[in-house]
Biopython code that builds the backbone (N, CA, C, O; Angstrom):
import numpy as np
from Bio.PDB.StructureBuilder import StructureBuilder

atoms = [
    (1, "MET", "N", (11.186, 8.564, -2.188)),
    (1, "MET", "CA", (10.435, 9.376, -1.558)),
    (1, "MET", "C", (8.876, 9.958, -0.811)),
    (1, "MET", "O", (7.985, 10.532, -1.437)),
    (2, "ALA", "N", (8.853, 9.586, 0.851)),
    (2, "ALA", "CA", (6.697, 10.134, 0.410)),
    (2, "ALA", "C", (7.020, 10.607, 1.712)),
    (2, "ALA", "O", (7.828, 10.245, 2.567)),
    (3, "ALA", "N", (5.920, 11.784, 1.607)),
    (3, "ALA", "CA", (5.527, 12.363, 2.908)),
    (3, "ALA", "C", (4.164, 12.341, 3.284)),
    (3, "ALA", "O", (3.448, 11.829, 2.423)),
    (4, "GLU", "N", (3.529, 12.772, 4.392)),
    (4, "GLU", "CA", (1.899, 12.068, 4.038)),
    (4, "GLU", "C", (1.077, 13.280, 5.109)),
    (4, "GLU", "O", (1.369, 13.740, 6.213)),
    (5, "SER", "N", (0.401, 13.412, 4.548)),
    (5, "SER", "CA", (-0.862, 14.414, 5.418)),
    (5, "SER", "C", (-2.076, 14.104, 5.289)),
    (5, "SER", "O", (-2.581, 13.459, 4.370)),
    (6, "PHE", "N", (-2.605, 14.576, 6.251)),
    (6, "PHE", "CA", (-4.674, 14.250, 6.285)),
    (6, "PHE", "C", (-4.594, 14.371, 4.519)),
    (6, "PHE", "O", (-3.993, 15.222, 3.864)),
    (7, "GLY", "N", (-5.265, 13.426, 4.116)),
    (7, "GLY", "CA", (-6.631, 13.438, 3.069)),
    (7, "GLY", "C", (-5.543, 13.557, 1.536)),
    (7, "GLY", "O", (-5.808, 14.235, 0.544)),
    (8, "SER", "N", (-4.309, 12.688, 1.736)),
    (8, "SER", "CA", (-3.327, 12.555, 0.497)),
    (8, "SER", "C", (-1.738, 12.404, 1.318)),
    (8, "SER", "O", (-1.357, 12.218, 2.474)),
    (9, "ILE", "N", (-1.039, 12.626, -0.177)),
    (9, "ILE", "CA", (0.755, 11.865, 0.106)),
    (9, "ILE", "C", (1.124, 11.910, -1.312)),
    (9, "ILE", "O", (0.722, 11.572, -2.426)),
    (10, "GLU", "N", (2.114, 12.511, -0.699)),
    (10, "GLU", "CA", (3.251, 14.410, -2.023)),
    (10, "GLU", "C", (4.358, 12.553, -2.208)),
    (10, "GLU", "O", (4.619, 12.085, -1.100)),
    (11, "ILE", "N", (4.726, 11.955, -3.048)),
    (11, "ILE", "CA", (5.724, 11.467, -3.673)),
    (11, "ILE", "C", (6.677, 12.786, -4.197)),
    (11, "ILE", "O", (6.263, 13.508, -5.104)),
    (12, "ASP", "N", (8.084, 13.043, -3.492)),
    (12, "ASP", "CA", (9.001, 13.272, -4.100)),
    (12, "ASP", "C", (9.666, 12.895, -5.029)),
    (12, "ASP", "O", (9.068, 11.888, -5.408)),
    (13, "LYS", "N", (10.652, 13.054, -5.756)),
    (13, "LYS", "CA", (11.607, 12.606, -6.584)),
    (13, "LYS", "C", (12.732, 12.656, -6.351)),
    (13, "LYS", "O", (12.693, 13.275, -5.288)),
    (14, "TRP", "N", (14.305, 12.368, -6.643)),
    (14, "TRP", "CA", (15.653, 13.123, -6.191)),
    (14, "TRP", "C", (15.874, 13.132, -7.007)),
    (14, "TRP", "O", (16.026, 12.152, -7.736)),
    (15, "ASN", "N", (16.052, 14.736, -7.385)),
    (15, "ASN", "CA", (17.035, 15.408, -9.054)),
    (15, "ASN", "C", (18.633, 15.640, -9.170)),
    (15, "ASN", "O", (19.239, 16.152, -10.110)),
    (16, "GLY", "N", (19.273, 15.000, -7.668)),
    (16, "GLY", "CA", (19.983, 14.496, -8.342)),
    (16, "GLY", "C", (21.229, 15.833, -6.869)),
    (16, "GLY", "O", (22.342, 15.892, -6.347)),
    (17, "ASN", "N", (19.952, 16.536, -6.932)),
    (17, "ASN", "CA", (21.106, 17.459, -5.129)),
    (17, "ASN", "C", (19.852, 17.140, -4.845)),
    (17, "ASN", "O", (19.957, 15.918, -4.951)),
    (18, "SER", "N", (18.779, 17.319, -4.572)),
    (18, "SER", "CA", (17.607, 17.576, -3.702)),
    (18, "SER", "C", (16.565, 17.305, -4.266)),
    (18, "SER", "O", (16.237, 17.573, -5.422)),
    (19, "PHE", "N", (15.582, 16.357, -2.883)),
    (19, "PHE", "CA", (13.569, 15.746, -3.627)),
    (19, "PHE", "C", (13.062, 17.331, -3.630)),
    (19, "PHE", "O", (13.169, 18.233, -2.799)),
    (20, "GLU", "N", (12.603, 17.269, -4.637)),
    (20, "GLU", "CA", (11.371, 17.924, -5.275)),
    (20, "GLU", "C", (10.190, 17.047, -6.205)),
    (20, "GLU", "O", (10.316, 16.043, -6.906)),
    (21, "TYR", "N", (8.974, 17.916, -5.870)),
    (21, "TYR", "CA", (7.879, 17.084, -5.549)),
    (21, "TYR", "C", (7.582, 16.505, -7.254)),
    (21, "TYR", "O", (7.984, 16.978, -8.318)),
    (22, "TYR", "N", (6.772, 15.380, -6.990)),
    (22, "TYR", "CA", (6.550, 14.687, -8.008)),
    (22, "TYR", "C", (5.208, 14.954, -8.694)),
    (22, "TYR", "O", (4.632, 15.678, -9.505)),
    (23, "GLN", "N", (5.067, 13.887, -7.836)),
    (23, "GLN", "CA", (2.435, 14.022, -7.905)),
    (23, "GLN", "C", (2.405, 13.132, -5.909)),
    (23, "GLN", "O", (2.913, 12.280, -5.180)),
    (24, "GLY", "N", (1.060, 14.564, -6.048)),
    (24, "GLY", "CA", (0.373, 14.078, -5.046)),
    (24, "GLY", "C", (-0.703, 12.162, -5.414)),
    (24, "GLY", "O", (-0.492, 11.302, -6.268)),
    (25, "ILE", "N", (-1.271, 12.204, -4.820)),
    (25, "ILE", "CA", (-2.212, 11.265, -4.038)),
    (25, "ILE", "C", (-3.037, 12.051, -3.347)),
    (25, "ILE", "O", (-2.628, 12.463, -2.261)),
    (26, "THR", "N", (-3.929, 12.311, -3.653)),
    (26, "THR", "CA", (-5.540, 12.201, -2.939)),
    (26, "THR", "C", (-6.582, 10.900, -2.309)),
    (26, "THR", "O", (-6.857, 10.018, -3.123)),
    (27, "PHE", "N", (-6.860, 10.837, -1.627)),
    (27, "PHE", "CA", (-8.172, 10.296, -1.123)),
    (27, "PHE", "C", (-9.072, 10.845, -0.356)),
    (27, "PHE", "O", (-8.732, 11.932, 0.111)),
    (28, "PRO", "N", (-10.517, 10.307, 0.046)),
    (28, "PRO", "CA", (-12.140, 10.780, 0.722)),
    (28, "PRO", "C", (-10.878, 11.291, 2.087)),
    (28, "PRO", "O", (-9.741, 10.845, 2.242)),
    (29, "ASP", "N", (-11.570, 12.299, 2.866)),
    (29, "ASP", "CA", (-11.306, 12.471, 3.806)),
    (29, "ASP", "C", (-10.626, 11.300, 4.840)),
    (29, "ASP", "O", (-9.586, 11.251, 5.496)),
    (30, "ASP", "N", (-11.930, 10.264, 4.601)),
    (30, "ASP", "CA", (-12.203, 9.147, 5.791)),
    (30, "ASP", "C", (-11.084, 8.796, 5.252)),
    (30, "ASP", "O", (-11.647, 7.707, 5.369)),
    (31, "MET", "N", (-9.846, 8.553, 4.674)),
    (31, "MET", "CA", (-9.714, 7.369, 4.662)),
    (31, "MET", "C", (-8.389, 7.658, 5.048)),
    (31, "MET", "O", (-7.490, 7.057, 4.459)),
    (32, "PHE", "N", (-8.178, 8.265, 5.709)),
    (32, "PHE", "CA", (-6.468, 9.310, 5.966)),
    (32, "PHE", "C", (-6.248, 7.171, 6.669)),
    (32, "PHE", "O", (-6.920, 6.328, 7.261)),
    (33, "HIS", "N", (-4.181, 7.389, 5.729)),
    (33, "HIS", "CA", (-3.043, 6.370, 5.379)),
    (33, "HIS", "C", (-2.448, 6.468, 5.892)),
    (33, "HIS", "O", (-1.562, 7.280, 5.623)),
    (34, "ASP", "N", (-2.407, 5.491, 7.455)),
    (34, "ASP", "CA", (-0.866, 5.803, 8.052)),
    (34, "ASP", "C", (0.387, 4.851, 8.227)),
    (34, "ASP", "O", (1.265, 4.699, 9.076)),
    (35, "ASN", "N", (0.045, 4.284, 7.017)),
    (35, "ASN", "CA", (1.446, 2.973, 6.526)),
    (35, "ASN", "C", (1.833, 2.850, 5.736)),
    (35, "ASN", "O", (0.990, 2.086, 5.265)),
    (36, "ILE", "N", (3.177, 3.048, 4.316)),
    (36, "ILE", "CA", (3.458, 2.597, 3.243)),
    (36, "ILE", "C", (4.935, 1.915, 4.031)),
    (36, "ILE", "O", (5.778, 2.027, 4.920)),
    (37, "ASN", "N", (4.226, 0.848, 2.430)),
    (37, "ASN", "CA", (5.416, -0.468, 2.758)),
    (37, "ASN", "C", (5.854, -0.365, 1.305)),
    (37, "ASN", "O", (4.787, -0.667, 0.771)),
    (38, "ILE", "N", (6.974, -0.071, -0.022)),
    (38, "ILE", "CA", (7.212, -0.163, -0.550)),
    (38, "ILE", "C", (7.984, -1.225, -0.693)),
    (38, "ILE", "O", (8.753, -1.692, 0.148)),
    (39, "PHE", "N", (7.597, -1.918, -2.657)),
    (39, "PHE", "CA", (8.684, -3.282, -2.889)),
    (39, "PHE", "C", (8.399, -2.811, -4.063)),
    (39, "PHE", "O", (7.683, -1.844, -4.322)),
    (40, "TYR", "N", (8.785, -3.283, -4.555)),
    (40, "TYR", "CA", (9.805, -4.124, -5.759)),
    (40, "TYR", "C", (9.576, -5.520, -6.820)),
    (40, "TYR", "O", (10.095, -6.540, -6.365)),
    (41, "GLN", "N", (9.136, -5.624, -7.655)),
    (41, "GLN", "CA", (8.724, -6.484, -8.757)),
    (41, "GLN", "C", (9.906, -6.381, -9.466)),
    (41, "GLN", "O", (10.508, -5.367, -9.111)),
    (42, "GLY", "N", (10.406, -6.915, -10.196)),
    (42, "GLY", "CA", (11.657, -6.784, -11.232)),
    (42, "GLY", "C", (12.320, -5.054, -10.594)),
    (42, "GLY", "O", (12.331, -4.658, -9.429)),
    (43, "ASN", "N", (12.678, -4.521, -11.519)),
    (43, "ASN", "CA", (12.526, -2.851, -11.577)),
    (43, "ASN", "C", (11.425, -1.992, -11.144)),
    (43, "ASN", "O", (11.611, -1.104, -10.312)),
    (44, "GLU", "N", (9.768, -2.324, -11.917)),
    (44, "GLU", "CA", (9.157, -1.290, -11.590)),
    (44, "GLU", "C", (8.168, -1.988, -9.286)),
    (44, "GLU", "O", (7.743, -2.958, -8.659)),
    (45, "PRO", "N", (8.454, -0.382, -9.188)),
    (45, "PRO", "CA", (8.225, 0.406, -7.784)),
    (45, "PRO", "C", (6.173, 0.010, -7.557)),
    (45, "PRO", "O", (5.271, 0.269, -8.353)),
    (46, "HIS", "N", (6.087, -0.666, -6.184)),
    (46, "HIS", "CA", (4.393, -0.098, -5.967)),
    (46, "HIS", "C", (4.555, -0.420, -4.318)),
    (46, "HIS", "O", (5.210, -1.176, -3.601)),
    (47, "PHE", "N", (3.874, 0.288, -4.224)),
    (47, "PHE", "CA", (3.536, 0.492, -1.970)),
    (47, "PHE", "C", (1.676, 0.127, -1.922)),
    (47, "PHE", "O", (0.603, 0.040, -2.519)),
    (48, "ILE", "N", (1.939, 0.093, -1.498)),
    (48, "ILE", "CA", (1.500, -0.611, -0.042)),
    (48, "ILE", "C", (0.419, 0.970, 0.686)),
    (48, "ILE", "O", (0.439, 0.869, 1.912)),
    (49, "LEU", "N", (-0.144, 1.835, 0.384)),
    (49, "LEU", "CA", (-1.107, 2.478, 1.366)),
    (49, "LEU", "C", (-2.263, 2.112, 2.332)),
    (49, "LEU", "O", (-3.258, 2.248, 1.620)),
    (50, "SER", "N", (-2.615, 1.785, 3.362)),
    (50, "SER", "CA", (-3.183, 1.264, 4.608)),
    (50, "SER", "C", (-3.189, 1.919, 5.578)),
    (50, "SER", "O", (-2.266, 2.436, 6.207)),
    (51, "GLY", "N", (-4.669, 1.909, 5.782)),
    (51, "GLY", "CA", (-5.127, 2.681, 6.723)),
    (51, "GLY", "C", (-6.538, 2.070, 7.712)),
    (51, "GLY", "O", (-6.688, 0.957, 8.215)),
    (52, "PRO", "N", (-7.421, 3.244, 7.741)),
    (52, "PRO", "CA", (-8.605, 2.941, 8.531)),
    (52, "PRO", "C", (-9.840, 2.785, 7.933)),
    (52, "PRO", "O", (-10.683, 2.056, 8.457)),
    (53, "GLY", "N", (-10.133, 3.592, 6.530)),
    (53, "GLY", "CA", (-10.261, 3.317, 4.965)),
    (53, "GLY", "C", (-10.128, 2.601, 4.942)),
    (53, "GLY", "O", (-10.959, 2.152, 5.732)),
    (54, "GLY", "N", (-9.287, 1.367, 4.363)),
    (54, "GLY", "CA", (-9.467, 0.589, 3.603)),
    (54, "GLY", "C", (-7.271, 0.302, 3.771)),
    (54, "GLY", "O", (-6.487, 0.596, 4.674)),
    (55, "THR", "N", (-7.007, -0.594, 1.958)),
    (55, "THR", "CA", (-5.950, -0.389, 1.902)),
    (55, "THR", "C", (-5.812, -0.451, 0.197)),
    (55, "THR", "O", (-6.620, -1.163, -0.399)),
    (56, "ASP", "N", (-4.505, 0.500, -0.787)),
    (56, "ASP", "CA", (-4.566, 0.886, -2.158)),
    (56, "ASP", "C", (-3.019, 0.017, -2.441)),
    (56, "ASP", "O", (-2.007, 0.101, -1.745)),
    (57, "ILE", "N", (-3.172, -0.617, -3.384)),
    (57, "ILE", "CA", (-1.884, -1.217, -3.777)),
    (57, "ILE", "C", (-1.531, 0.358, -5.407)),
    (57, "ILE", "O", (-2.147, 0.568, -6.452)),
    (58, "PHE", "N", (-1.131, 0.584, -5.203)),
    (58, "PHE", "CA", (-0.097, 1.202, -6.677)),
    (58, "PHE", "C", (1.208, 1.139, -7.548)),
    (58, "PHE", "O", (2.287, 1.265, -6.969)),
    (59, "THR", "N", (1.161, 0.913, -9.174)),
    (59, "THR", "CA", (2.779, 0.260, -9.309)),
    (59, "THR", "C", (2.252, 1.483, -10.575)),
    (59, "THR", "O", (1.276, 1.966, -11.149)),
    (60, "TRP", "N", (3.712, 1.510, -10.459)),
    (60, "TRP", "CA", (4.428, 2.680, -11.648)),
    (60, "TRP", "C", (4.685, 2.022, -12.810)),
    (60, "TRP", "O", (5.271, 1.015, -13.206)),
    (61, "ASN", "N", (3.598, 3.575, -13.504)),
    (61, "ASN", "CA", (2.373, 3.080, -14.654)),
    (61, "ASN", "C", (3.652, 4.027, -15.616)),
    (61, "ASN", "O", (3.741, 5.242, -15.440)),
    (62, "GLU", "N", (4.603, 3.273, -16.639)),
    (62, "GLU", "CA", (5.788, 3.879, -17.578)),
    (62, "GLU", "C", (4.593, 4.793, -18.262)),
    (62, "GLU", "O", (4.521, 5.947, -17.840)),
    (63, "ALA", "N", (4.049, 4.560, -18.847)),
    (63, "ALA", "CA", (3.424, 4.865, -19.744)),
    (63, "ALA", "C", (2.642, 6.510, -19.503)),
    (63, "ALA", "O", (2.648, 7.406, -20.347)),
    (64, "GLU", "N", (2.032, 6.580, -18.192)),
    (64, "GLU", "CA", (1.417, 7.969, -17.384)),
    (64, "GLU", "C", (2.376, 8.208, -17.257)),
    (64, "GLU", "O", (2.576, 9.129, -18.048)),
    (65, "GLU", "N", (3.857, 7.856, -16.384)),
    (65, "GLU", "CA", (4.943, 8.260, -15.484)),
    (65, "GLU", "C", (4.621, 8.456, -14.021)),
    (65, "GLU", "O", (5.332, 8.427, -13.017)),
    (66, "SER", "N", (3.309, 8.668, -14.211)),
    (66, "SER", "CA", (3.085, 8.177, -12.140)),
    (66, "SER", "C", (3.163, 6.490, -11.816)),
    (66, "SER", "O", (3.654, 5.419, -12.172)),
    (67, "PHE", "N", (2.159, 7.251, -10.729)),
    (67, "PHE", "CA", (1.589, 6.065, -9.724)),
    (67, "PHE", "C", (0.020, 6.097, -10.034)),
    (67, "PHE", "O", (-0.778, 7.034, -10.067)),
    (68, "THR", "N", (-0.136, 4.603, -10.267)),
    (68, "THR", "CA", (-1.561, 4.488, -11.234)),
    (68, "THR", "C", (-2.058, 3.511, -9.264)),
    (68, "THR", "O", (-1.143, 3.105, -8.548)),
    (69, "LYS", "N", (-3.593, 3.363, -8.833)),
    (69, "LYS", "CA", (-3.935, 2.698, -8.061)),
    (69, "LYS", "C", (-4.173, 1.233, -9.497)),
    (69, "LYS", "O", (-4.828, 1.359, -10.532)),
    (70, "ILE", "N", (-3.472, 0.106, -9.082)),
    (70, "ILE", "CA", (-3.680, -1.121, -9.279)),
    (70, "ILE", "C", (-5.472, -2.325, -8.268)),
    (70, "ILE", "O", (-6.370, -3.112, -8.567)),
    (71, "GLN", "N", (-4.966, -1.683, -7.228)),
    (71, "GLN", "CA", (-5.614, -2.381, -6.366)),
    (71, "GLN", "C", (-6.303, -1.878, -4.778)),
    (71, "GLN", "O", (-5.751, -1.158, -3.945)),
    (72, "ASN", "N", (-7.629, -2.497, -4.696)),
    (72, "ASN", "CA", (-7.918, -1.410, -3.383)),
    (72, "ASN", "C", (-8.400, -3.337, -2.974)),
    (72, "ASN", "O", (-8.683, -4.262, -3.735)),
    (73, "ILE", "N", (-8.260, -3.239, -0.867)),
    (73, "ILE", "CA", (-8.817, -4.286, -0.791)),
    (73, "ILE", "C", (-10.161, -3.049, 0.491)),
    (73, "ILE", "O", (-10.131, -1.955, 1.055)),
    (74, "PRO", "N", (-11.115, -4.236, 0.313)),
    (74, "PRO", "CA", (-12.370, -3.649, 0.230)),
    (74, "PRO", "C", (-11.927, -3.090, 1.466)),
    (74, "PRO", "O", (-10.803, -3.526, 1.712)),
    (75, "ASP", "N", (-12.430, -2.132, 2.548)),
    (75, "ASP", "CA", (-13.097, -1.639, 3.489)),
    (75, "ASP", "C", (-13.547, -2.278, 4.413)),
    (75, "ASP", "O", (-14.607, -1.843, 4.862)),
    (76, "PHE", "N", (-12.700, -4.110, 5.379)),
    (76, "PHE", "CA", (-13.049, -4.146, 7.245)),
    (76, "PHE", "C", (-12.815, -3.567, 8.360)),
    (76, "PHE", "O", (-12.784, -3.965, 9.524)),
    (77, "LEU", "N", (-12.579, -2.121, 7.634)),
    (77, "LEU", "CA", (-12.325, -2.235, 8.937)),
    (77, "LEU", "C", (-10.670, -2.985, 9.591)),
    (77, "LEU", "O", (-10.402, -3.506, 10.674)),
    (78, "SER", "N", (-9.887, -2.739, 8.434)),
    (78, "SER", "CA", (-7.809, -3.039, 8.947)),
    (78, "SER", "C", (-7.818, -1.947, 9.913)),
    (78, "SER", "O", (-8.441, -0.904, 10.109)),
    (79, "TYR", "N", (-6.883, -2.608, 10.428)),
    (79, "TYR", "CA", (-5.804, -1.595, 11.208)),
    (79, "TYR", "C", (-5.103, -1.140, 10.167)),
    (79, "TYR", "O", (-5.204, -1.778, 9.119)),
    (80, "GLY", "N", (-4.482, -0.286, 10.191)),
    (80, "GLY", "CA", (-3.499, -0.500, 8.481)),
    (80, "GLY", "C", (-1.894, -0.260, 9.729)),
    (80, "GLY", "O", (-0.763, -0.584, 9.367)),
    (81, "SER", "N", (-2.158, 0.270, 10.955)),
    (81, "SER", "CA", (-1.205, 0.633, 11.796)),
    (81, "SER", "C", (-0.714, -0.935, 12.504)),
    (81, "SER", "O", (0.097, -0.993, 13.428)),
    (82, "TYR", "N", (-1.503, -2.413, 11.751)),
    (82, "TYR", "CA", (-1.531, -3.544, 12.289)),
    (82, "TYR", "C", (-0.913, -4.222, 11.183)),
    (82, "TYR", "O", (-0.722, -5.438, 11.169)),
    (83, "LEU", "N", (-0.477, -3.124, 9.893)),
    (83, "LEU", "CA", (-0.208, -4.200, 8.156)),
    (83, "LEU", "C", (0.903, -4.614, 8.493)),
    (83, "LEU", "O", (1.712, -3.704, 8.674)),
    (84, "GLN", "N", (1.398, -5.941, 8.703)),
    (84, "GLN", "CA", (3.887, -6.158, 8.340)),
    (84, "GLN", "C", (3.161, -7.003, 6.723)),
    (84, "GLN", "O", (2.221, -7.661, 6.276)),
    (85, "TYR", "N", (4.062, -6.543, 6.498)),
    (85, "TYR", "CA", (4.894, -6.214, 5.075)),
    (85, "TYR", "C", (5.916, -7.801, 5.228)),
    (85, "TYR", "O", (6.840, -7.602, 6.016)),
    (86, "PHE", "N", (5.918, -8.413, 4.986)),
    (86, "PHE", "CA", (6.113, -9.902, 4.007)),
    (86, "PHE", "C", (7.544, -10.756, 2.995)),
    (86, "PHE", "O", (7.061, -11.878, 2.844)),
    (87, "GLU", "N", (8.451, -10.773, 2.536)),
    (87, "GLU", "CA", (7.950, -11.841, 1.979)),
    (87, "GLU", "C", (8.593, -13.082, 1.984)),
    (87, "GLU", "O", (9.632, -13.449, 2.533)),
    (88, "ILE", "N", (8.012, -13.497, 1.473)),
    (88, "ILE", "CA", (9.128, -15.681, 0.975)),
    (88, "ILE", "C", (9.390, -15.826, 0.132)),
    (88, "ILE", "O", (8.749, -15.284, -0.768)),
    (89, "ASP", "N", (10.157, -16.393, -0.080)),
    (89, "ASP", "CA", (11.541, -16.670, -1.030)),
    (89, "ASP", "C", (10.858, -15.988, -1.716)),
    (89, "ASP", "O", (9.789, -16.398, -2.168)),
    (90, "GLY", "N", (11.591, -14.132, -2.070)),
    (90, "GLY", "CA", (11.220, -12.892, -2.850)),
    (90, "GLY", "C", (10.039, -12.490, -3.420)),
    (90, "GLY", "O", (10.024, -11.602, -4.273)),
    (91, "THR", "N", (8.055, -13.604, -2.664)),
    (91, "THR", "CA", (7.668, -12.400, -3.258)),
    (91, "THR", "C", (6.600, -12.166, -2.308)),
    (91, "THR", "O", (5.914, -13.069, -1.831)),
    (92, "PRO", "N", (6.444, -10.650, -1.984)),
    (92, "PRO", "CA", (5.968, -9.801, -0.868)),
    (92, "PRO", "C", (4.678, -10.093, -0.231)),
    (92, "PRO", "O", (4.052, -9.148, -0.712)),
    (93, "TRP", "N", (3.922, -10.639, 0.415)),
    (93, "TRP", "CA", (3.150, -10.219, 1.378)),
    (93, "TRP", "C", (2.853, -9.906, 2.387)),
    (93, "TRP", "O", (3.810, -9.800, 3.153)),
    (94, "PHE", "N", (1.484, -9.590, 2.981)),
    (94, "PHE", "CA", (1.917, -8.608, 3.791)),
    (94, "PHE", "C", (-0.431, -9.167, 4.173)),
    (94, "PHE", "O", (-1.468, -9.481, 3.590)),
    (95, "ALA", "N", (0.301, -8.831, 5.842)),
    (95, "ALA", "CA", (-1.638, -9.641, 6.845)),
    (95, "ALA", "C", (-1.988, -8.103, 8.120)),
    (95, "ALA", "O", (-1.831, -7.436, 9.142)),
    (96, "PHE", "N", (-2.303, -8.292, 7.422)),
    (96, "PHE", "CA", (-3.429, -7.375, 8.978)),
    (96, "PHE", "C", (-4.860, -7.714, 9.674)),
    (96, "PHE", "O", (-5.943, -8.092, 9.227)),
    (97, "TYR", "N", (-4.374, -7.411, 10.958)),
    (97, "TYR", "CA", (-5.517, -7.435, 12.027)),
    (97, "TYR", "C", (-6.831, -6.448, 11.471)),
    (97, "TYR", "O", (-6.769, -5.237, 11.258)),
    (98, "ALA", "N", (-7.777, -7.153, 11.340)),
    (98, "ALA", "CA", (-8.866, -6.651, 11.360)),
    (98, "ALA", "C", (-10.080, -6.454, 12.234)),
    (98, "ALA", "O", (-9.972, -7.013, 13.326)),
    (99, "ALA", "N", (-11.154, -5.833, 12.043)),
    (99, "ALA", "CA", (-12.419, -5.308, 13.365)),
    (99, "ALA", "C", (-12.815, -6.422, 13.660)),
    (99, "ALA", "O", (-13.070, -6.724, 14.826)),
    (100, "ASP", "N", (-12.937, -7.212, 12.693)),
    (100, "ASP", "CA", (-13.307, -8.216, 12.797)),
    (100, "ASP", "C", (-12.329, -9.438, 14.470)),
    (100, "ASP", "O", (-12.973, -9.982, 15.367)),
    (101, "ASP", "N", (-11.387, -9.468, 14.381)),
    (101, "ASP", "CA", (-11.608, -9.962, 15.137)),
    (101, "ASP", "C", (-10.163, -11.573, 14.107)),
    (101, "ASP", "O", (-9.751, -12.619, 14.609)),
    (102, "LYS", "N", (-9.885, -11.014, 12.732)),
    (102, "LYS", "CA", (-8.762, -12.057, 12.244)),
    (102, "LYS", "C", (-7.989, -11.328, 11.537)),
    (102, "LYS", "O", (-7.992, -10.155, 11.164)),
    (103, "VAL", "N", (-7.184, -12.409, 11.391)),
    (103, "VAL", "CA", (-5.376, -11.613, 10.775)),
    (103, "VAL", "C", (-6.144, -11.923, 9.269)),
    (103, "VAL", "O", (-7.008, -12.724, 8.913)),
    (104, "TRP", "N", (-5.652, -11.256, 8.842)),
    (104, "TRP", "CA", (-6.374, -11.586, 6.622)),
    (104, "TRP", "C", (-4.957, -11.701, 6.238)),
    (104, "TRP", "O", (-4.404, -10.858, 6.945)),
    (105, "VAL", "N", (-4.126, -12.232, 5.567)),
    (105, "VAL", "CA", (-3.095, -12.563, 4.741)),
    (105, "VAL", "C", (-3.097, -12.928, 2.806)),
    (105, "VAL", "O", (-3.422, -13.773, 1.971)),
    (106, "TYR", "N", (-2.655, -11.967, 2.925)),
    (106, "TYR", "CA", (-2.879, -11.308, 1.621)),
    (106, "TYR", "C", (-1.414, -12.368, -0.096)),
    (106, "TYR", "O", (-2.242, -12.920, -0.821)),
    (107, "GLU", "N", (-0.508, -12.563, -0.478)),
    (107, "GLU", "CA", (-0.202, -13.109, -1.051)),
    (107, "GLU", "C", (-0.518, -12.892, -3.018)),
    (107, "GLU", "O", (-1.369, -13.291, -3.813)),
    (108, "TRP", "N", (1.445, -11.548, -3.119)),
    (108, "TRP", "CA", (1.315, -10.837, -4.504)),
    (108, "TRP", "C", (1.352, -12.439, -4.907)),
    (108, "TRP", "O", (1.706, -13.468, -4.331)),
    (109, "ASN", "N", (0.774, -12.092, -6.259)),
    (109, "ASN", "CA", (0.563, -13.383, -7.634)),
    (109, "ASN", "C", (0.603, -12.897, -8.739)),
    (109, "ASN", "O", (-0.012, -13.151, -9.775)),
    (110, "GLY", "N", (2.221, -11.361, -8.189)),
    (110, "GLY", "CA", (2.545, -10.229, -10.082)),
    (110, "GLY", "C", (1.898, -9.754, -10.251)),
    (110, "GLY", "O", (2.327, -8.863, -10.985)),
    (111, "THR", "N", (0.334, -9.548, -9.997)),
    (111, "THR", "CA", (-0.093, -8.629, -11.133)),
    (111, "THR", "C", (-1.135, -7.784, -9.508)),
    (111, "THR", "O", (-1.434, -6.594, -9.408)),
    (112, "GLN", "N", (-1.362, -8.606, -8.763)),
    (112, "GLN", "CA", (-2.120, -7.928, -7.920)),
    (112, "GLN", "C", (-2.222, -8.674, -6.367)),
    (112, "GLN", "O", (-1.869, -9.841, -6.539)),
    (113, "PHE", "N", (-2.566, -8.449, -4.926)),
    (113, "PHE", "CA", (-2.555, -9.596, -3.663)),
    (113, "PHE", "C", (-4.228, -10.207, -3.692)),
    (113, "PHE", "O", (-5.329, -9.745, -3.988)),
    (114, "ASP", "N", (-3.665, -11.549, -3.184)),
    (114, "ASP", "CA", (-4.932, -12.664, -3.174)),
    (114, "ASP", "C", (-5.071, -12.741, -2.215)),
    (114, "ASP", "O", (-4.148, -12.970, -1.432)),
    (115, "ASN", "N", (-6.319, -12.578, -1.862)),
    (115, "ASN", "CA", (-6.149, -13.354, -0.063)),
    (115, "ASN", "C", (-5.896, -14.339, -0.017)),
    (115, "ASN", "O", (-6.231, -14.934, -1.041)),
    (116, "LYS", "N", (-5.253, -15.152, 0.960)),
    (116, "LYS", "CA", (-4.829, -16.553, 0.342)),
    (116, "LYS", "C", (-5.815, -17.142, 1.888)),
    (116, "LYS", "O", (-6.310, -18.267, 1.817)),
    (117, "THR", "N", (-6.004, -16.389, 3.067)),
    (117, "THR", "CA", (-6.327, -17.289, 4.236)),
    (117, "THR", "C", (-6.357, -15.473, 5.581)),
    (117, "THR", "O", (-5.812, -14.371, 5.648)),
    (118, "ASN", "N", (-7.515, -16.414, 6.443)),
    (118, "ASN", "CA", (-7.576, -15.511, 7.824)),
    (118, "ASN", "C", (-8.125, -16.180, 8.121)),
    (118, "ASN", "O", (-8.979, -16.849, 7.538)),
    (119, "PHE", "N", (-7.578, -16.172, 9.674)),
    (119, "PHE", "CA", (-7.818, -16.427, 11.097)),
    (119, "PHE", "C", (-8.270, -15.387, 11.938)),
    (119, "PHE", "O", (-8.281, -14.156, 11.936)),
    (120, "ILE", "N", (-8.742, -16.579, 12.857)),
    (120, "ILE", "CA", (-9.664, -15.850, 14.601)),
    (120, "ILE", "C", (-8.546, -15.646, 15.637)),
    (120, "ILE", "O", (-8.270, -16.632, 16.321)),
    (121, "CYS", "N", (-7.797, -14.393, 15.872)),
    (121, "CYS", "CA", (-6.961, -13.993, 16.640)),
    (121, "CYS", "C", (-8.114, -13.159, 17.705)),
    (121, "CYS", "O", (-8.564, -12.156, 17.151)),
    (122, "PRO", "N", (-8.711, -13.411, 19.233)),
    (122, "PRO", "CA", (-9.553, -12.754, 19.694)),
    (122, "PRO", "C", (-8.117, -12.024, 20.236)),
    (122, "PRO", "O", (-8.164, -11.024, 20.953)),
]
sb = StructureBuilder()
sb.init_structure("model")
sb.init_model(0)
sb.init_chain("A")
sb.init_seg("    ")
for serial, (resi, resn, name, xyz) in enumerate(atoms, 1):
    if name == "N":
        sb.init_residue(resn, " ", resi, " ")
    sb.init_atom(name, np.array(xyz, "f"), 0.0, 1.0, " ", f" {name:<3s}", serial, name[0])
structure = sb.get_structure()
């Protein structure tokens, strides 16, 4: 379960009776994130945290027992509320509409998201 507040996101973990605080992830105030998508690869949870300041990809780090950022999609003024996560044959993809009037499409390669294409969307 994830709860969001300006400048940070709180991850809570089920303890058998209720959710309790587990980890906090902070980001610069100008990177307010407004879109969270969760996906699994095998048994590994990942999440996409997207907003006007950019898109960050996190995965579970077993050694540290915490979520760790593994990728940042450069900030080209993406509109996080327009990010759409989907799967094709079990492979995670996402697309978002950017300020350059393009739709950018990314595919998961097993370790990170790669930009596959973009197209103009006036």
